[in-house]
N, CA, C and O atoms as a Maestro MAE file, in Angstrom:
{
 s_m_m2io_version
 :::
 2.0.0
}

f_m_ct {
 s_m_title
 :::
 protein
 m_atom[292] {
  # First column is atom index #
  i_m_mmod_type
  r_m_x_coord
  r_m_y_coord
  r_m_z_coord
  i_m_residue_number
  s_m_chain_name
  s_m_pdb_residue_name
  s_m_pdb_atom_name
  i_m_atomic_number
  :::
  1 25 -27.704 -5.171 10.262 1 A "UNK " " N  " 7
  2 3 -27.045 -5.982 11.905 1 A "UNK " " CA " 6
  3 2 -25.598 -6.566 10.879 1 A "UNK " " C  " 6
  4 15 -25.557 -6.205 9.702 1 A "UNK " " O  " 8
  5 25 -24.893 -7.132 11.239 2 A "UNK " " N  " 7
  6 3 -23.639 -7.312 11.397 2 A "UNK " " CA " 6
  7 2 -23.645 -8.490 12.270 2 A "UNK " " C  " 6
  8 15 -23.600 -8.641 13.490 2 A "UNK " " O  " 8
  9 25 -23.718 -9.300 11.230 3 A "UNK " " N  " 7
  10 3 -22.622 -11.105 11.406 3 A "UNK " " CA " 6
  11 2 -21.295 -11.350 11.544 3 A "UNK " " C  " 6
  12 15 -20.401 -10.897 10.830 3 A "UNK " " O  " 8
  13 25 -21.166 -12.183 12.613 4 A "UNK " " N  " 7
  14 3 -19.588 -12.259 12.633 4 A "UNK " " CA " 6
  15 2 -20.008 -13.979 12.720 4 A "UNK " " C  " 6
  16 15 -21.122 -14.332 13.108 4 A "UNK " " O  " 8
  17 25 -19.176 -14.743 12.390 5 A "UNK " " N  " 7
  18 3 -18.475 -16.558 12.004 5 A "UNK " " CA " 6
  19 2 -17.892 -16.373 13.520 5 A "UNK " " C  " 6
  20 15 -17.965 -15.406 14.278 5 A "UNK " " O  " 8
  21 25 -17.320 -17.583 13.674 6 A "UNK " " N  " 7
  22 3 -16.645 -18.204 15.205 6 A "UNK " " CA " 6
  23 2 -15.932 -19.813 13.898 6 A "UNK " " C  " 6
  24 15 -16.454 -20.661 13.175 6 A "UNK " " O  " 8
  25 25 -14.759 -19.467 14.230 7 A "UNK " " N  " 7
  26 3 -13.558 -20.092 13.325 7 A "UNK " " CA " 6
  27 2 -13.913 -21.728 14.094 7 A "UNK " " C  " 6
  28 15 -14.725 -22.156 14.914 7 A "UNK " " O  " 8
  29 25 -12.941 -22.204 13.393 8 A "UNK " " N  " 7
  30 3 -13.087 -23.549 14.494 8 A "UNK " " CA " 6
  31 2 -11.898 -23.902 15.956 8 A "UNK " " C  " 6
  32 15 -11.456 -24.656 16.823 8 A "UNK " " O  " 8
  33 25 -11.916 -22.958 15.446 9 A "UNK " " N  " 7
  34 3 -10.443 -22.414 17.060 9 A "UNK " " CA " 6
  35 2 -10.958 -21.401 18.392 9 A "UNK " " C  " 6
  36 15 -10.259 -21.261 19.396 9 A "UNK " " O  " 8
  37 25 -12.190 -20.788 18.224 10 A "UNK " " N  " 7
  38 3 -13.347 -20.526 18.912 10 A "UNK " " CA " 6
  39 2 -12.938 -18.239 18.689 10 A "UNK " " C  " 6
  40 15 -12.994 -17.380 19.568 10 A "UNK " " O  " 8
  41 25 -12.489 -18.042 16.763 11 A "UNK " " N  " 7
  42 3 -11.734 -16.746 17.034 11 A "UNK " " CA " 6
  43 2 -13.008 -16.710 16.269 11 A "UNK " " C  " 6
  44 15 -13.620 -17.501 15.551 11 A "UNK " " O  " 8
  45 25 -13.259 -14.909 16.896 12 A "UNK " " N  " 7
  46 3 -14.696 -14.466 15.808 12 A "UNK " " CA " 6
  47 2 -14.453 -13.032 15.168 12 A "UNK " " C  " 6
  48 15 -14.104 -12.003 15.747 12 A "UNK " " O  " 8
  49 25 -14.748 -13.247 13.730 13 A "UNK " " N  " 7
  50 3 -14.212 -11.552 13.322 13 A "UNK " " CA " 6
  51 2 -15.029 -10.440 13.695 13 A "UNK " " C  " 6
  52 15 -15.796 -11.167 14.326 13 A "UNK " " O  " 8
  53 25 -15.279 -9.870 13.773 14 A "UNK " " N  " 7
  54 3 -15.435 -8.969 14.535 14 A "UNK " " CA " 6
  55 2 -15.921 -7.861 12.651 14 A "UNK " " C  " 6
  56 15 -14.884 -7.869 11.988 14 A "UNK " " O  " 8
  57 25 -16.591 -7.408 12.190 15 A "UNK " " N  " 7
  58 3 -17.096 -7.324 10.828 15 A "UNK " " CA " 6
  59 2 -16.728 -5.747 11.557 15 A "UNK " " C  " 6
  60 15 -16.881 -5.106 12.597 15 A "UNK " " O  " 8
  61 25 -16.054 -5.654 10.000 16 A "UNK " " N  " 7
  62 3 -15.521 -4.316 9.563 16 A "UNK " " CA " 6
  63 2 -15.966 -2.856 9.577 16 A "UNK " " C  " 6
  64 15 -15.383 -1.774 9.509 16 A "UNK " " O  " 8
  65 25 -17.406 -3.313 9.707 17 A "UNK " " N  " 7
  66 3 -17.931 -1.674 9.853 17 A "UNK " " CA " 6
  67 2 -18.116 -1.620 10.858 17 A "UNK " " C  " 6
  68 15 -18.254 -0.427 11.126 17 A "UNK " " O  " 8
  69 25 -18.317 -2.685 12.409 18 A "UNK " " N  " 7
  70 3 -18.014 -2.259 13.619 18 A "UNK " " CA " 6
  71 2 -16.604 -2.375 13.943 18 A "UNK " " C  " 6
  72 15 -16.447 -1.836 15.038 18 A "UNK " " O  " 8
  73 25 -15.522 -2.823 13.506 19 A "UNK " " N  " 7
  74 3 -13.883 -1.947 13.739 19 A "UNK " " CA " 6
  75 2 -14.239 -0.486 13.560 19 A "UNK " " C  " 6
  76 15 -14.131 0.275 14.521 19 A "UNK " " O  " 8
  77 25 -14.594 -0.118 12.562 20 A "UNK " " N  " 7
  78 3 -13.900 1.237 12.198 20 A "UNK " " CA " 6
  79 2 -14.663 2.483 13.447 20 A "UNK " " C  " 6
  80 15 -14.131 3.446 13.998 20 A "UNK " " O  " 8
  81 25 -16.246 1.882 13.562 21 A "UNK " " N  " 7
  82 3 -16.747 3.078 14.282 21 A "UNK " " CA " 6
  83 2 -16.407 2.338 15.794 21 A "UNK " " C  " 6
  84 15 -17.208 2.347 16.729 21 A "UNK " " O  " 8
  85 25 -15.495 1.906 15.823 22 A "UNK " " N  " 7
  86 3 -15.141 2.096 17.135 22 A "UNK " " CA " 6
  87 2 -13.527 1.873 18.296 22 A "UNK " " C  " 6
  88 15 -13.141 1.740 19.457 22 A "UNK " " O  " 8
  89 25 -12.971 2.003 16.396 23 A "UNK " " N  " 7
  90 3 -11.126 2.652 16.711 23 A "UNK " " CA " 6
  91 2 -10.710 0.868 16.559 23 A "UNK " " C  " 6
  92 15 -9.536 0.707 16.224 23 A "UNK " " O  " 8
  93 25 -11.376 -0.215 16.726 24 A "UNK " " N  " 7
  94 3 -10.647 -0.883 17.054 24 A "UNK " " CA " 6
  95 2 -9.826 -2.506 16.074 24 A "UNK " " C  " 6
  96 15 -10.339 -3.492 15.545 24 A "UNK " " O  " 8
  97 25 -8.733 -2.152 16.204 25 A "UNK " " N  " 7
  98 3 -7.217 -2.170 15.410 25 A "UNK " " CA " 6
  99 2 -6.756 -3.260 16.199 25 A "UNK " " C  " 6
  100 15 -6.958 -3.606 17.363 25 A "UNK " " O  " 8
  101 25 -5.801 -3.895 14.861 26 A "UNK " " N  " 7
  102 3 -5.361 -5.507 14.571 26 A "UNK " " CA " 6
  103 2 -4.341 -4.975 16.789 26 A "UNK " " C  " 6
  104 15 -3.961 -3.828 17.025 26 A "UNK " " O  " 8
  105 25 -4.223 -5.997 17.722 27 A "UNK " " N  " 7
  106 3 -3.996 -5.750 18.940 27 A "UNK " " CA " 6
  107 2 -4.185 -5.417 19.694 27 A "UNK " " C  " 6
  108 15 -3.518 -5.412 20.729 27 A "UNK " " O  " 8
  109 25 -5.728 -4.771 19.360 28 A "UNK " " N  " 7
  110 3 -6.049 -4.154 20.957 28 A "UNK " " CA " 6
  111 2 -7.226 -4.921 21.469 28 A "UNK " " C  " 6
  112 15 -8.163 -5.279 20.756 28 A "UNK " " O  " 8
  113 25 -7.139 -5.106 22.503 29 A "UNK " " N  " 7
  114 3 -7.146 -5.415 23.567 29 A "UNK " " CA " 6
  115 2 -8.857 -5.121 23.884 29 A "UNK " " C  " 6
  116 15 -9.265 -3.962 23.799 29 A "UNK " " O  " 8
  117 25 -10.083 -6.566 24.356 30 A "UNK " " N  " 7
  118 3 -11.464 -6.912 24.041 30 A "UNK " " CA " 6
  119 2 -11.747 -7.010 25.651 30 A "UNK " " C  " 6
  120 15 -10.692 -7.140 26.273 30 A "UNK " " O  " 8
  121 25 -12.863 -6.980 26.437 31 A "UNK " " N  " 7
  122 3 -12.409 -7.943 27.415 31 A "UNK " " CA " 6
  123 2 -14.370 -8.037 26.603 31 A "UNK " " C  " 6
  124 15 -14.951 -7.284 25.822 31 A "UNK " " O  " 8
  125 25 -14.863 -9.504 27.400 32 A "UNK " " N  " 7
  126 3 -16.297 -9.876 26.596 32 A "UNK " " CA " 6
  127 2 -16.671 -9.926 28.114 32 A "UNK " " C  " 6
  128 15 -16.049 -10.642 28.899 32 A "UNK " " O  " 8
  129 25 -18.057 -8.875 28.608 33 A "UNK " " N  " 7
  130 3 -18.322 -9.070 29.486 33 A "UNK " " CA " 6
  131 2 -20.314 -10.326 29.362 33 A "UNK " " C  " 6
  132 15 -20.815 -10.550 28.261 33 A "UNK " " O  " 8
  133 25 -20.868 -10.773 30.484 34 A "UNK " " N  " 7
  134 3 -21.976 -11.280 30.283 34 A "UNK " " CA " 6
  135 2 -23.237 -10.531 31.142 34 A "UNK " " C  " 6
  136 15 -23.207 -10.164 32.317 34 A "UNK " " O  " 8
  137 25 -24.336 -10.427 30.185 35 A "UNK " " N  " 7
  138 3 -25.285 -9.942 31.013 35 A "UNK " " CA " 6
  139 2 -26.588 -10.390 30.599 35 A "UNK " " C  " 6
  140 15 -27.302 -10.178 29.618 35 A "UNK " " O  " 8
  141 25 -26.692 -11.195 31.831 36 A "UNK " " N  " 7
  142 3 -28.124 -12.269 31.405 36 A "UNK " " CA " 6
  143 2 -27.335 -12.689 30.402 36 A "UNK " " C  " 6
  144 15 -26.114 -12.840 30.453 36 A "UNK " " O  " 8
  145 25 -28.544 -13.006 28.861 37 A "UNK " " N  " 7
  146 3 -27.926 -14.442 28.048 37 A "UNK " " CA " 6
  147 2 -27.045 -14.034 27.212 37 A "UNK " " C  " 6
  148 15 -26.229 -14.743 26.624 37 A "UNK " " O  " 8
  149 25 -27.202 -12.644 27.110 38 A "UNK " " N  " 7
  150 3 -25.990 -11.644 26.549 38 A "UNK " " CA " 6
  151 2 -24.711 -11.228 25.896 38 A "UNK " " C  " 6
  152 15 -25.051 -10.176 25.355 38 A "UNK " " O  " 8
  153 25 -23.713 -11.372 25.674 39 A "UNK " " N  " 7
  154 3 -22.624 -11.368 25.714 39 A "UNK " " CA " 6
  155 2 -21.907 -9.316 25.226 39 A "UNK " " C  " 6
  156 15 -22.128 -8.764 24.148 39 A "UNK " " O  " 8
  157 25 -21.459 -8.966 25.889 40 A "UNK " " N  " 7
  158 3 -21.225 -7.935 25.325 40 A "UNK " " CA " 6
  159 2 -19.384 -7.508 25.008 40 A "UNK " " C  " 6
  160 15 -18.507 -7.986 25.727 40 A "UNK " " O  " 8
  161 25 -18.965 -6.258 23.462 41 A "UNK " " N  " 7
  162 3 -17.623 -7.256 24.222 41 A "UNK " " CA " 6
  163 2 -16.630 -5.486 24.179 41 A "UNK " " C  " 6
  164 15 -16.426 -4.996 23.068 41 A "UNK " " O  " 8
  165 25 -16.453 -5.221 24.625 42 A "UNK " " N  " 7
  166 3 -16.106 -4.165 25.154 42 A "UNK " " CA " 6
  167 2 -14.331 -3.648 24.907 42 A "UNK " " C  " 6
  168 15 -13.459 -4.007 25.698 42 A "UNK " " O  " 8
  169 25 -14.058 -2.827 23.768 43 A "UNK " " N  " 7
  170 3 -12.740 -1.823 23.695 43 A "UNK " " CA " 6
  171 2 -11.980 -1.760 24.647 43 A "UNK " " C  " 6
  172 15 -12.398 -0.869 25.386 43 A "UNK " " O  " 8
  173 25 -10.669 -2.423 25.231 44 A "UNK " " N  " 7
  174 3 -10.123 -2.034 26.369 44 A "UNK " " CA " 6
  175 2 -8.809 -0.584 26.380 44 A "UNK " " C  " 6
  176 15 -7.685 -0.680 25.887 44 A "UNK " " O  " 8
  177 25 -9.387 0.679 27.091 45 A "UNK " " N  " 7
  178 3 -8.519 2.251 26.787 45 A "UNK " " CA " 6
  179 2 -7.393 1.371 27.063 45 A "UNK " " C  " 6
  180 15 -6.374 0.934 26.528 45 A "UNK " " O  " 8
  181 25 -8.140 1.308 28.292 46 A "UNK " " N  " 7
  182 3 -6.479 1.266 29.395 46 A "UNK " " CA " 6
  183 2 -5.639 -0.223 28.544 46 A "UNK " " C  " 6
  184 15 -6.068 -1.015 27.705 46 A "UNK " " O  " 8
  185 25 -3.875 -0.061 29.453 47 A "UNK " " N  " 7
  186 3 -3.194 -0.976 29.030 47 A "UNK " " CA " 6
  187 2 -3.807 -1.958 30.074 47 A "UNK " " C  " 6
  188 15 -4.309 -1.782 31.184 47 A "UNK " " O  " 8
  189 25 -3.476 -3.550 28.958 48 A "UNK " " N  " 7
  190 3 -3.790 -4.535 30.594 48 A "UNK " " CA " 6
  191 2 -2.913 -5.019 31.649 48 A "UNK " " C  " 6
  192 15 -3.084 -5.973 32.408 48 A "UNK " " O  " 8
  193 25 -1.654 -3.953 31.541 49 A "UNK " " N  " 7
  194 3 -0.406 -3.867 32.432 49 A "UNK " " CA " 6
  195 2 -1.468 -2.777 34.421 49 A "UNK " " C  " 6
  196 15 -1.435 -2.944 35.640 49 A "UNK " " O  " 8
  197 25 -2.051 -1.979 33.590 50 A "UNK " " N  " 7
  198 3 -2.370 -1.158 34.496 50 A "UNK " " CA " 6
  199 2 -4.119 -1.750 35.223 50 A "UNK " " C  " 6
  200 15 -4.704 -1.529 36.283 50 A "UNK " " O  " 8
  201 25 -4.428 -2.536 34.026 51 A "UNK " " N  " 7
  202 3 -6.051 -3.252 34.427 51 A "UNK " " CA " 6
  203 2 -5.487 -4.402 35.992 51 A "UNK " " C  " 6
  204 15 -6.193 -4.427 37.001 51 A "UNK " " O  " 8
  205 25 -3.931 -5.386 35.878 52 A "UNK " " N  " 7
  206 3 -4.051 -6.076 36.114 52 A "UNK " " CA " 6
  207 2 -2.990 -5.590 38.178 52 A "UNK " " C  " 6
  208 15 -2.861 -6.324 39.157 52 A "UNK " " O  " 8
  209 25 -2.403 -3.782 37.907 53 A "UNK " " N  " 7
  210 3 -2.326 -3.629 38.634 53 A "UNK " " CA " 6
  211 2 -3.228 -3.361 39.192 53 A "UNK " " C  " 6
  212 15 -3.171 -4.043 40.215 53 A "UNK " " O  " 8
  213 25 -4.543 -2.480 39.227 54 A "UNK " " N  " 7
  214 3 -5.443 -1.945 39.761 54 A "UNK " " CA " 6
  215 2 -6.402 -3.187 40.350 54 A "UNK " " C  " 6
  216 15 -6.905 -3.287 41.469 54 A "UNK " " O  " 8
  217 25 -6.477 -4.065 39.247 55 A "UNK " " N  " 7
  218 3 -7.189 -5.415 40.184 55 A "UNK " " CA " 6
  219 2 -7.051 -6.158 41.365 55 A "UNK " " C  " 6
  220 15 -5.966 -6.295 41.930 55 A "UNK " " O  " 8
  221 25 -7.764 -6.486 41.634 56 A "UNK " " N  " 7
  222 3 -7.950 -7.579 43.341 56 A "UNK " " CA " 6
  223 2 -8.338 -8.747 43.149 56 A "UNK " " C  " 6
  224 15 -8.914 -8.799 42.062 56 A "UNK " " O  " 8
  225 25 -8.309 -9.908 43.758 57 A "UNK " " N  " 7
  226 3 -8.102 -10.612 44.109 57 A "UNK " " CA " 6
  227 2 -8.916 -11.457 43.971 57 A "UNK " " C  " 6
  228 15 -9.457 -11.181 45.042 57 A "UNK " " O  " 8
  229 25 -9.700 -12.525 43.485 58 A "UNK " " N  " 7
  230 3 -11.051 -12.295 43.553 58 A "UNK " " CA " 6
  231 2 -11.514 -13.365 44.511 58 A "UNK " " C  " 6
  232 15 -12.715 -13.509 44.742 58 A "UNK " " O  " 8
  233 25 -10.528 -14.171 45.110 59 A "UNK " " N  " 7
  234 3 -10.440 -15.012 45.977 59 A "UNK " " CA " 6
  235 2 -8.760 -15.067 46.361 59 A "UNK " " C  " 6
  236 15 -7.907 -14.759 45.528 59 A "UNK " " O  " 8
  237 25 -8.355 -15.608 48.071 60 A "UNK " " N  " 7
  238 3 -7.011 -15.069 48.771 60 A "UNK " " CA " 6
  239 2 -6.570 -17.108 47.805 60 A "UNK " " C  " 6
  240 15 -7.220 -18.129 47.583 60 A "UNK " " O  " 8
  241 25 -5.289 -16.679 47.595 61 A "UNK " " N  " 7
  242 3 -4.939 -18.023 47.377 61 A "UNK " " CA " 6
  243 2 -4.580 -19.122 47.576 61 A "UNK " " C  " 6
  244 15 -4.490 -20.243 47.076 61 A "UNK " " O  " 8
  245 25 -4.318 -18.334 48.751 62 A "UNK " " N  " 7
  246 3 -4.532 -19.700 49.691 62 A "UNK " " CA " 6
  247 2 -5.372 -21.156 49.836 62 A "UNK " " C  " 6
  248 15 -5.466 -22.367 50.034 62 A "UNK " " O  " 8
  249 25 -5.953 -19.625 49.498 63 A "UNK " " N  " 7
  250 3 -7.995 -20.374 50.389 63 A "UNK " " CA " 6
  251 2 -8.761 -21.692 49.214 63 A "UNK " " C  " 6
  252 15 -9.531 -22.652 49.182 63 A "UNK " " O  " 8
  253 25 -7.652 -20.648 48.203 64 A "UNK " " N  " 7
  254 3 -8.080 -21.457 46.732 64 A "UNK " " CA " 6
  255 2 -7.380 -22.128 46.772 64 A "UNK " " C  " 6
  256 15 -7.923 -23.017 47.429 64 A "UNK " " O  " 8
  257 25 -5.988 -22.606 46.432 65 A "UNK " " N  " 7
  258 3 -5.064 -23.455 46.948 65 A "UNK " " CA " 6
  259 2 -5.845 -24.361 46.990 65 A "UNK " " C  " 6
  260 15 -6.313 -24.969 46.027 65 A "UNK " " O  " 8
  261 25 -6.148 -24.607 48.629 66 A "UNK " " N  " 7
  262 3 -6.420 -26.086 49.426 66 A "UNK " " CA " 6
  263 2 -8.048 -25.855 49.016 66 A "UNK " " C  " 6
  264 15 -8.464 -26.412 50.032 66 A "UNK " " O  " 8
  265 25 -9.147 -25.506 48.389 67 A "UNK " " N  " 7
  266 3 -10.467 -25.472 47.100 67 A "UNK " " CA " 6
  267 2 -9.891 -26.565 46.723 67 A "UNK " " C  " 6
  268 15 -10.255 -27.532 47.392 67 A "UNK " " O  " 8
  269 25 -8.864 -26.877 45.623 68 A "UNK " " N  " 7
  270 3 -8.254 -27.245 44.577 68 A "UNK " " CA " 6
  271 2 -7.133 -28.127 44.758 68 A "UNK " " C  " 6
  272 15 -6.423 -28.697 43.930 68 A "UNK " " O  " 8
  273 25 -7.127 -28.122 45.690 69 A "UNK " " N  " 7
  274 3 -6.250 -30.059 47.201 69 A "UNK " " CA " 6
  275 2 -7.692 -30.831 47.442 69 A "UNK " " C  " 6
  276 15 -7.994 -31.959 47.053 69 A "UNK " " O  " 8
  277 25 -8.566 -29.814 48.265 70 A "UNK " " N  " 7
  278 3 -10.195 -31.139 48.540 70 A "UNK " " CA " 6
  279 2 -10.453 -31.196 46.742 70 A "UNK " " C  " 6
  280 15 -10.080 -32.265 46.258 70 A "UNK " " O  " 8
  281 25 -10.776 -30.635 46.182 71 A "UNK " " N  " 7
  282 3 -11.207 -31.288 44.817 71 A "UNK " " CA " 6
  283 2 -10.772 -32.346 44.193 71 A "UNK " " C  " 6
  284 15 -11.398 -33.055 43.405 71 A "UNK " " O  " 8
  285 25 -9.364 -32.478 44.660 72 A "UNK " " N  " 7
  286 3 -7.768 -32.980 43.441 72 A "UNK " " CA " 6
  287 2 -9.031 -34.581 44.562 72 A "UNK " " C  " 6
  288 15 -9.921 -34.998 43.821 72 A "UNK " " O  " 8
  289 25 -9.042 -35.164 45.800 73 A "UNK " " N  " 7
  290 3 -9.061 -36.018 46.493 73 A "UNK " " CA " 6
  291 2 -9.751 -36.196 46.240 73 A "UNK " " C  " 6
  292 15 -10.344 -37.171 46.701 73 A "UNK " " O  " 8
  :::
 }
 m_bond[291] {
  # First column is bond index #
  i_m_from
  i_m_to
  i_m_order
  :::
  1 1 2 1
  2 2 3 1
  3 3 4 2
  4 3 5 1
  5 5 6 1
  6 6 7 1
  7 7 8 2
  8 7 9 1
  9 9 10 1
  10 10 11 1
  11 11 12 2
  12 11 13 1
  13 13 14 1
  14 14 15 1
  15 15 16 2
  16 15 17 1
  17 17 18 1
  18 18 19 1
  19 19 20 2
  20 19 21 1
  21 21 22 1
  22 22 23 1
  23 23 24 2
  24 23 25 1
  25 25 26 1
  26 26 27 1
  27 27 28 2
  28 27 29 1
  29 29 30 1
  30 30 31 1
  31 31 32 2
  32 31 33 1
  33 33 34 1
  34 34 35 1
  35 35 36 2
  36 35 37 1
  37 37 38 1
  38 38 39 1
  39 39 40 2
  40 39 41 1
  41 41 42 1
  42 42 43 1
  43 43 44 2
  44 43 45 1
  45 45 46 1
  46 46 47 1
  47 47 48 2
  48 47 49 1
  49 49 50 1
  50 50 51 1
  51 51 52 2
  52 51 53 1
  53 53 54 1
  54 54 55 1
  55 55 56 2
  56 55 57 1
  57 57 58 1
  58 58 59 1
  59 59 60 2
  60 59 61 1
  61 61 62 1
  62 62 63 1
  63 63 64 2
  64 63 65 1
  65 65 66 1
  66 66 67 1
  67 67 68 2
  68 67 69 1
  69 69 70 1
  70 70 71 1
  71 71 72 2
  72 71 73 1
  73 73 74 1
  74 74 75 1
  75 75 76 2
  76 75 77 1
  77 77 78 1
  78 78 79 1
  79 79 80 2
  80 79 81 1
  81 81 82 1
  82 82 83 1
  83 83 84 2
  84 83 85 1
  85 85 86 1
  86 86 87 1
  87 87 88 2
  88 87 89 1
  89 89 90 1
  90 90 91 1
  91 91 92 2
  92 91 93 1
  93 93 94 1
  94 94 95 1
  95 95 96 2
  96 95 97 1
  97 97 98 1
  98 98 99 1
  99 99 100 2
  100 99 101 1
  101 101 102 1
  102 102 103 1
  103 103 104 2
  104 103 105 1
  105 105 106 1
  106 106 107 1
  107 107 108 2
  108 107 109 1
  109 109 110 1
  110 110 111 1
  111 111 112 2
  112 111 113 1
  113 113 114 1
  114 114 115 1
  115 115 116 2
  116 115 117 1
  117 117 118 1
  118 118 119 1
  119 119 120 2
  120 119 121 1
  121 121 122 1
  122 122 123 1
  123 123 124 2
  124 123 125 1
  125 125 126 1
  126 126 127 1
  127 127 128 2
  128 127 129 1
  129 129 130 1
  130 130 131 1
  131 131 132 2
  132 131 133 1
  133 133 134 1
  134 134 135 1
  135 135 136 2
  136 135 137 1
  137 137 138 1
  138 138 139 1
  139 139 140 2
  140 139 141 1
  141 141 142 1
  142 142 143 1
  143 143 144 2
  144 143 145 1
  145 145 146 1
  146 146 147 1
  147 147 148 2
  148 147 149 1
  149 149 150 1
  150 150 151 1
  151 151 152 2
  152 151 153 1
  153 153 154 1
  154 154 155 1
  155 155 156 2
  156 155 157 1
  157 157 158 1
  158 158 159 1
  159 159 160 2
  160 159 161 1
  161 161 162 1
  162 162 163 1
  163 163 164 2
  164 163 165 1
  165 165 166 1
  166 166 167 1
  167 167 168 2
  168 167 169 1
  169 169 170 1
  170 170 171 1
  171 171 172 2
  172 171 173 1
  173 173 174 1
  174 174 175 1
  175 175 176 2
  176 175 177 1
  177 177 178 1
  178 178 179 1
  179 179 180 2
  180 179 181 1
  181 181 182 1
  182 182 183 1
  183 183 184 2
  184 183 185 1
  185 185 186 1
  186 186 187 1
  187 187 188 2
  188 187 189 1
  189 189 190 1
  190 190 191 1
  191 191 192 2
  192 191 193 1
  193 193 194 1
  194 194 195 1
  195 195 196 2
  196 195 197 1
  197 197 198 1
  198 198 199 1
  199 199 200 2
  200 199 201 1
  201 201 202 1
  202 202 203 1
  203 203 204 2
  204 203 205 1
  205 205 206 1
  206 206 207 1
  207 207 208 2
  208 207 209 1
  209 209 210 1
  210 210 211 1
  211 211 212 2
  212 211 213 1
  213 213 214 1
  214 214 215 1
  215 215 216 2
  216 215 217 1
  217 217 218 1
  218 218 219 1
  219 219 220 2
  220 219 221 1
  221 221 222 1
  222 222 223 1
  223 223 224 2
  224 223 225 1
  225 225 226 1
  226 226 227 1
  227 227 228 2
  228 227 229 1
  229 229 230 1
  230 230 231 1
  231 231 232 2
  232 231 233 1
  233 233 234 1
  234 234 235 1
  235 235 236 2
  236 235 237 1
  237 237 238 1
  238 238 239 1
  239 239 240 2
  240 239 241 1
  241 241 242 1
  242 242 243 1
  243 243 244 2
  244 243 245 1
  245 245 246 1
  246 246 247 1
  247 247 248 2
  248 247 249 1
  249 249 250 1
  250 250 251 1
  251 251 252 2
  252 251 253 1
  253 253 254 1
  254 254 255 1
  255 255 256 2
  256 255 257 1
  257 257 258 1
  258 258 259 1
  259 259 260 2
  260 259 261 1
  261 261 262 1
  262 262 263 1
  263 263 264 2
  264 263 265 1
  265 265 266 1
  266 266 267 1
  267 267 268 2
  268 267 269 1
  269 269 270 1
  270 270 271 1
  271 271 272 2
  272 271 273 1
  273 273 274 1
  274 274 275 1
  275 275 276 2
  276 275 277 1
  277 277 278 1
  278 278 279 1
  279 279 280 2
  280 279 281 1
  281 281 282 1
  282 282 283 1
  283 283 284 2
  284 283 285 1
  285 285 286 1
  286 286 287 1
  287 287 288 2
  288 287 289 1
  289 289 290 1
  290 290 291 1
  291 291 292 2
  :::
 }
}
């Protein structure tokens, strides 16, 4: 079992053995997923710009802005 520790800034060190096994290098992007009460960390092999181009907005921007305004009032 490998244990990581979170810093005061919320940074978590991925143990060396895991970084080497999955080829995670400094500057690589990872994605955090929640499954039930577990956190899954996956290395992203795609460029972030490609991910953003392919992604769809979760909600229409105008509708989102209306909800924000309603919450502020």
